[in-house]
C-alpha positions as CSV (number, residue, x, y, z in Angstrom):
1,X,0.0,0.0,0.1
2,X,1.2,3.5,-1.1
3,X,2.3,5.8,2.0
4,X,-0.2,8.8,2.5
5,X,-0.1,11.8,0.9
6,X,1.5,15.0,3.1
7,X,-1.5,16.7,4.7
8,X,-1.5,20.6,5.2
9,X,0.1,22.2,8.1
10,X,1.6,19.0,9.4
11,X,5.2,18.8,10.5
12,X,6.3,16.6,7.3
13,X,4.4,19.8,5.4
14,X,6.3,22.5,6.9
15,X,9.6,20.5,6.9
16,X,9.1,20.2,2.9
17,X,7.6,23.7,2.2
18,X,10.6,25.3,4.0
19,X,12.9,22.9,1.9
20,X,11.5,23.7,-1.3
21,X,10.8,27.4,-0.6
22,X,14.8,27.6,0.7
23,X,15.9,26.2,-2.9
24,X,13.4,28.4,-4.6
25,X,15.2,31.4,-2.9
26,X,18.5,30.4,-3.8
27,X,17.6,29.9,-7.2
28,X,16.4,33.1,-8.0
29,X,19.1,34.7,-5.4
30,X,21.7,33.5,-8.1
31,X,19.8,34.5,-10.8
32,X,18.8,38.1,-10.7
33,X,22.0,39.3,-8.7
34,X,23.4,40.7,-11.9
35,X,20.6,43.1,-12.5
36,X,21.0,45.7,-10.3
37,X,24.7,46.1,-11.9
38,X,23.6,46.4,-15.4
39,X,24.2,50.1,-16.0
40,X,27.4,49.7,-14.3
41,X,28.5,46.9,-16.5
42,X,27.3,48.5,-19.8
43,X,29.5,51.5,-18.9
44,X,32.6,49.1,-17.7
45,X,32.4,47.1,-21.0
46,X,31.1,49.7,-23.3
47,X,28.2,48.1,-24.6
48,X,24.5,49.0,-25.4
49,X,21.6,48.6,-23.2
50,X,20.9,45.6,-25.3
51,X,24.2,43.7,-24.8
52,X,24.7,44.5,-21.4
53,X,21.1,43.0,-20.8
54,X,22.5,40.0,-22.3
55,X,23.9,39.2,-18.6
56,X,20.5,38.2,-17.7
57,X,18.8,37.2,-21.0
58,X,21.6,34.2,-21.7
59,X,20.7,32.9,-18.0
60,X,16.8,32.7,-18.4
61,X,17.3,31.3,-22.0
62,X,19.5,28.6,-20.8
63,X,17.1,27.8,-17.5
64,X,14.2,27.8,-20.0
65,X,16.1,25.4,-22.5
66,X,17.2,23.1,-19.2
67,X,13.4,22.7,-18.2
68,X,12.9,20.5,-21.5
69,X,15.8,18.3,-20.1
70,X,15.1,18.2,-16.3
71,X,11.4,17.8,-16.5
72,X,11.1,14.6,-18.4
73,X,14.1,13.6,-16.8
74,X,12.5,13.8,-13.3
75,X,9.5,11.5,-14.4
76,X,12.4,8.7,-14.8
77,X,15.0,9.3,-12.1
78,X,13.0,11.2,-9.6
79,X,13.0,14.7,-8.4
80,X,15.0,14.7,-5.3
81,X,18.5,14.2,-6.8
82,X,18.0,16.8,-9.7
83,X,17.1,19.3,-7.2
84,X,20.2,18.8,-4.8
85,X,22.9,18.6,-7.7
86,X,21.7,21.3,-9.5
87,X,21.8,23.9,-6.5
88,X,25.2,22.9,-5.6
89,X,26.2,23.5,-9.2
90,X,24.8,26.9,-9.2
91,X,26.7,28.1,-6.0
92,X,30.2,26.6,-7.5
93,X,29.2,28.4,-10.7
94,X,28.4,32.0,-8.8
95,X,32.4,31.3,-7.3
96,X,33.7,30.9,-11.1
97,X,31.8,34.0,-12.1
98,X,33.9,36.3,-9.5
99,X,36.9,35.1,-11.6
100,X,35.7,35.7,-15.1
101,X,38.1,37.8,-16.7
102,X,36.1,39.3,-19.4
103,X,32.8,39.9,-20.8
104,X,32.5,37.0,-23.1
105,X,33.5,34.4,-20.1
106,X,31.0,36.0,-18.1
107,X,28.0,35.2,-20.6
108,X,29.3,31.6,-21.0
109,X,29.4,31.4,-17.4
110,X,26.2,32.8,-16.8
111,X,24.7,30.6,-19.5
112,X,25.9,27.4,-18.0
113,X,24.7,28.9,-14.6
114,X,21.2,29.3,-15.9
115,X,21.3,25.6,-17.2
116,X,21.7,24.1,-13.8
117,X,19.6,26.6,-12.2
118,X,16.3,25.1,-14.2
119,X,16.8,22.0,-12.0
120,X,14.8,22.6,-9.4
121,X,12.1,25.0,-10.8
122,X,11.4,22.5,-13.4
123,X,10.4,20.0,-10.7
124,X,9.6,21.4,-7.3
125,X,6.0,21.5,-7.9
126,X,5.8,18.2,-9.6
127,X,7.3,17.0,-6.2
128,X,4.6,18.8,-4.5
129,X,1.8,17.0,-6.9
130,X,3.4,13.7,-5.9
131,X,3.6,14.2,-1.9
132,X,1.1,16.6,-1.2
133,X,-3.0,16.3,-1.2
134,X,-4.3,18.7,-3.4
135,X,-5.2,21.3,-0.5
136,X,-1.7,20.7,0.9
137,X,-0.3,21.5,-2.5
138,X,-2.3,24.6,-3.2
139,X,-1.1,25.9,-0.1
140,X,2.5,25.2,-0.3
141,X,2.8,26.4,-4.1
142,X,1.7,30.1,-2.7
143,X,4.5,30.1,-0.1
144,X,7.2,28.7,-2.8
145,X,6.2,31.2,-5.3
146,X,6.5,33.6,-2.5
147,X,9.8,32.5,-1.8
148,X,10.5,33.2,-5.6
149,X,10.1,36.8,-5.1
150,X,12.4,37.0,-1.7
151,X,15.3,35.2,-3.6
152,X,14.6,37.7,-6.3
153,X,15.1,40.4,-3.8
154,X,18.0,39.2,-2.0
155,X,20.0,38.6,-5.0
156,X,19.4,42.3,-6.4
157,X,19.9,43.7,-2.7
158,X,23.3,41.8,-2.2
159,X,24.4,42.1,-5.8
160,X,23.8,46.0,-5.8
161,X,25.1,46.4,-2.4
162,X,28.4,44.3,-2.5
163,X,28.9,45.2,-6.2
164,X,28.8,49.2,-5.4
165,X,31.2,48.7,-2.5
166,X,33.6,46.3,-3.8
167,X,32.5,45.5,-7.4
168,X,30.7,42.8,-9.3
169,X,33.2,40.0,-8.5
170,X,32.8,40.5,-4.9
171,X,28.8,40.2,-5.9
172,X,29.5,37.1,-7.4
173,X,31.8,35.6,-4.4
174,X,29.1,36.8,-1.8
175,X,26.0,35.1,-3.6
176,X,28.0,32.0,-4.1
177,X,28.9,31.5,-0.3
178,X,25.2,32.2,0.5
179,X,24.2,29.9,-1.8
180,X,26.4,27.0,-0.6
181,X,25.3,27.4,2.9
182,X,21.9,27.4,1.9
183,X,22.2,23.6,-0.1
184,X,23.6,22.0,3.1
185,X,20.3,23.3,4.8
186,X,18.4,22.2,1.9
187,X,19.8,18.9,1.7
188,X,19.2,18.3,5.5
189,X,15.4,19.5,5.6
190,X,13.9,18.0,2.1
191,X,12.3,14.7,3.2
192,X,12.8,11.6,1.2
193,X,10.1,11.2,-1.7
194,X,7.7,8.4,-0.6
195,X,5.2,8.5,-3.7
196,X,7.2,9.0,-7.0
197,X,6.6,6.1,-9.3
198,X,9.6,6.0,-12.1
199,X,8.8,6.0,-15.5
200,X,11.4,4.4,-17.8
201,X,13.0,7.4,-20.0
202,X,12.3,7.2,-23.6
203,X,12.9,10.2,-25.7
204,X,10.0,9.2,-28.0
205,X,7.7,9.2,-24.9
206,X,9.1,12.3,-23.4
207,X,8.3,14.2,-26.9
208,X,4.7,12.7,-26.8
209,X,3.9,14.0,-23.4
210,X,5.3,17.2,-24.5
211,X,3.2,17.2,-27.6
212,X,0.3,16.1,-25.5
213,X,0.4,18.9,-23.1
214,X,0.5,21.3,-25.7
215,X,-2.5,20.0,-27.4
216,X,-4.4,20.4,-24.5
217,X,-6.0,23.8,-24.5
218,X,-6.2,24.4,-20.7
219,X,-2.5,24.0,-20.3
220,X,-1.3,26.2,-23.7
221,X,-3.2,28.7,-22.3
222,X,-1.5,28.8,-19.0
223,X,1.9,28.6,-20.7
224,X,1.2,31.5,-23.1
225,X,-0.4,33.6,-20.0
226,X,2.9,33.1,-17.7
227,X,5.2,33.3,-20.7
228,X,4.1,36.5,-21.9
229,X,3.5,38.3,-18.4
230,X,7.0,37.5,-17.3
231,X,8.2,38.7,-20.6
232,X,6.8,42.2,-19.4
233,X,7.2,42.1,-15.6
234,X,10.8,41.1,-15.5
235,X,11.9,43.2,-18.4
236,X,10.4,46.2,-17.1
237,X,12.7,46.0,-14.1
238,X,15.9,46.0,-16.3
239,X,14.8,49.2,-18.2
240,X,14.0,50.8,-15.0
241,X,17.4,50.3,-13.9
242,X,18.4,52.2,-16.5
243,X,15.7,55.2,-16.3
244,X,16.6,55.5,-12.6
245,X,20.2,55.4,-13.1
246,X,20.2,58.4,-15.4
247,X,19.0,62.0,-14.5
248,X,17.2,63.5,-12.6
249,X,17.2,60.4,-10.4
250,X,21.1,59.1,-10.8
251,X,21.1,56.0,-8.5
252,X,23.8,54.1,-8.0
253,X,24.0,50.2,-8.1
254,X,23.3,50.1,-4.1
255,X,20.0,52.1,-4.5
256,X,18.9,50.1,-7.6
257,X,19.1,47.0,-6.0
258,X,17.3,48.2,-2.7
259,X,14.4,49.1,-5.8
260,X,13.8,45.2,-6.0
261,X,12.4,45.4,-2.4
262,X,9.2,46.2,-4.3
263,X,9.4,42.6,-4.9
264,X,7.8,42.2,-1.6
265,X,4.4,43.2,-3.3
266,X,4.7,39.9,-5.2
267,X,5.5,37.7,-1.8
268,X,2.2,39.2,-0.6
269,X,0.0,38.5,-3.8
270,X,1.5,34.8,-4.1
271,X,1.0,34.2,-0.2
272,X,-2.8,35.4,-0.9
273,X,-3.5,33.8,-3.9
274,X,-4.5,30.3,-1.9
275,X,-7.0,32.3,0.3
276,X,-8.2,34.5,-2.7
277,X,-8.8,31.2,-4.9
278,X,-11.5,30.0,-2.2
279,X,-13.8,33.1,-3.3
280,X,-12.8,33.4,-6.9
281,X,-12.1,30.9,-9.3
282,X,-8.6,30.6,-10.5
283,X,-8.8,32.2,-13.8
284,X,-10.6,35.2,-12.3
285,X,-7.4,35.5,-9.9
286,X,-5.5,35.4,-12.9
287,X,-7.7,38.4,-14.5
288,X,-7.2,40.2,-11.5
289,X,-3.5,40.0,-11.1
290,X,-3.4,41.1,-14.8
291,X,-5.4,44.2,-14.4
292,X,-3.2,45.0,-11.4
293,X,-0.4,44.5,-13.3
294,X,-1.5,47.1,-16.1
295,X,-2.7,49.5,-13.6
296,X,0.9,49.6,-11.7
297,X,2.5,50.0,-15.0
298,X,0.5,53.2,-15.6
299,X,1.2,54.6,-12.2
300,X,5.2,54.1,-13.1
301,X,4.6,57.0,-15.9
302,X,4.4,59.4,-12.8
303,X,8.2,61.1,-12.6
304,X,8.4,60.7,-8.8
305,X,10.6,58.0,-7.2
306,X,8.2,57.1,-4.3
307,X,5.4,56.6,-6.5
308,X,7.4,54.8,-9.2
309,X,8.4,52.4,-6.5
310,X,4.6,52.4,-5.5
311,X,4.1,51.5,-9.1
312,X,6.4,48.4,-9.1
313,X,5.0,47.3,-5.8
314,X,1.8,47.1,-7.6
315,X,3.1,45.3,-10.7
316,X,4.7,42.5,-8.3
317,X,1.3,42.2,-6.4
318,X,-0.2,41.6,-9.6
319,X,2.3,39.7,-11.5
320,X,2.8,36.9,-9.0
321,X,-0.8,36.6,-7.9
322,X,-1.4,35.8,-11.8
323,X,1.9,33.5,-11.9
324,X,0.9,31.7,-8.5
325,X,-3.0,30.9,-10.3
326,X,-1.4,29.6,-13.3
327,X,1.3,27.6,-12.5
328,X,-0.9,25.5,-10.0
329,X,-3.8,25.6,-12.7
330,X,-1.4,23.4,-14.7
331,X,-0.4,21.2,-12.1
332,X,-4.2,20.6,-11.3
333,X,-5.0,20.3,-15.2
334,X,-2.0,17.8,-16.6
335,X,-3.7,14.8,-17.4
336,X,-0.1,12.7,-17.5
337,X,3.7,13.0,-16.7
338,X,3.0,16.4,-14.3
339,X,6.7,17.0,-14.2
340,X,6.9,17.6,-18.0
341,X,3.9,19.5,-17.5
342,X,4.8,21.8,-15.0
343,X,8.5,22.1,-16.7
344,X,6.9,23.2,-20.1
345,X,5.0,25.9,-18.1
346,X,8.4,27.3,-17.1
347,X,9.9,26.9,-20.5
348,X,7.3,29.4,-21.5
349,X,7.8,31.3,-18.4
350,X,11.6,32.0,-18.9
351,X,11.6,31.8,-22.4
352,X,9.2,35.0,-22.4
353,X,11.8,36.6,-20.1
354,X,14.5,36.1,-22.4
355,X,13.0,37.8,-25.1
356,X,11.5,40.4,-23.6
357,X,14.5,42.7,-24.1
358,X,14.0,42.1,-27.9
359,X,10.5,43.2,-27.8
360,X,11.1,46.3,-25.4
361,X,14.2,47.8,-26.7
362,X,12.3,49.5,-29.5
363,X,10.0,50.9,-27.6
364,X,13.0,52.0,-25.4
365,X,14.6,53.5,-28.1
366,X,11.5,55.5,-29.5
367,X,9.8,56.8,-26.3
368,X,12.1,55.8,-23.3
369,X,9.8,54.7,-20.3
370,X,6.8,55.7,-21.7
371,X,7.6,53.6,-24.8
372,X,8.2,50.5,-22.5
373,X,4.6,51.1,-20.8
374,X,3.2,51.2,-24.3
375,X,4.9,47.9,-25.2
376,X,4.1,46.3,-21.9
377,X,0.2,47.1,-22.4
378,X,0.3,45.8,-25.7
379,X,1.2,42.5,-24.3
380,X,-1.0,42.3,-21.3
381,X,-4.1,43.0,-23.5
382,X,-3.1,39.6,-24.8
383,X,-2.9,37.9,-21.6
384,X,-5.7,39.3,-20.1
385,X,-7.8,38.1,-23.1
386,X,-6.3,34.8,-22.5
387,X,-7.4,34.6,-18.8
388,X,-11.0,36.1,-19.9
389,X,-11.2,33.0,-22.0
390,X,-10.3,30.5,-19.3
391,X,-13.0,32.1,-17.2
392,X,-15.6,31.8,-19.5
393,X,-14.4,28.2,-20.4
394,X,-14.4,27.3,-16.8
395,X,-18.0,28.8,-16.0
396,X,-19.6,26.9,-19.1
397,X,-18.0,23.6,-17.9
398,X,-19.4,24.3,-14.3
399,X,-23.0,24.9,-15.9
400,X,-22.7,21.7,-17.6
401,X,-22.0,19.8,-14.4
402,X,-25.0,21.6,-13.0
403,X,-26.9,20.7,-15.8
C-alpha cells in the first residue's frame, strides 16, 4: 500500500515546504544578482543596453532550455537528486563568475549557471504534486512562489550593495558563498520522496508527453499567459534600472538593488493567492492579477521616485498573483507526466523573460520609459484576453456539470 500523501500544516508539510521554498530562494538569488549592476556593466564594457541585458537574458534562456531536460528526466529518475545536485552546481558557478576575466567569459558562465538553475524549478511543483494532498499543494505553492520573490529581492539587494562597495566580482563571490550554505540546509530539510513512481525514460515518450501538453488548450493557455506576463514584468525591471540610473534620479548600484524590495508586493500576492482562490475561480484570480499589473504599469509613468516604487510594488503584487494561479492551474489540469507539464510552463515562462528585451528595446529607443509602458500594455492586453477565455470556459464547464 502506498504511503499516504502529506496533509496541510503537518510537520512533514512544513519541513518539505520550507526546503522547497529555500531552494527556490537560492535559485532566484543567483539568477537576479547581476540585474542592478547592468548600468555599471554597460559603462564598464562599453556596450549597449541590449548587450548589457544579455547577462540576464542568456541565463533565463538557458534556464528555459534546461527545463525540457530536467522535467522529463525527473519523471524517470526522481526529483530529489536533480534538485540537490543542480543547486550545488549553481553555487559553484557563482564562485567561478567572480573570476571571469572578460565579458564573453561572464556570458558563458551565466549561460551554464542558467542551465543548472533550471533543475529545481523544473521539478519542485511536480514533487509537491506527487507528495502532497491537493489542498496541501495549493497552500505550499503560494509559499514556494513567495520564496521566488524573496530570492529575487535578496539577489538584487546583495548584488547591488556588494557591487557598489567592492565590484561585481565580490557580488558573485558573496552570492556563491550564501548559496553553498543554503544548499547544506536544503539537503538536510528535504524529506525523502515516498510517492514517486519512476517511468522509464524514452525520448519518443517524452516528446509525445510534451506534444500532448501543448494540445491541451487549458495548459497551452496557462503557458502563454505565464510566458507573456513574465516577458513584460521582469524586463520592466531591467529598463527601470536604466531610467533611474540617469538624470534626474542618478541612482547607483546599491540603491538600484533596493528598488527590488518592491518585490515584496509579489510575496504578498503569491501568499494570498491560496486564500483568494477560495472566493474566486483560478482564472478570475489570473484576470485580477493582470489588471493590477496593467494599473501599476500606468502608475510608473509619474516622474516621482516614491510613486514609481509604488507602481512597481503594485506590479509585483499583480504579476505574482497571476503567476501563482497559472502555475498551480497547470499542476491541476495536467492529465499525465506532471513533471514535464510543469517544466513546459516554465519553458514558456523563462523563454518569455529572455525575449522581453528584444520586444521592449525598440519601444525604449523610440519613447524611453513611456514607450516601454506602451509595449507592456500591448502584451498584457493579450494575456488578459487569455485569462478571460479560461474564465468563460471554466464557467461553461461548471454549468454543464450542474445541468
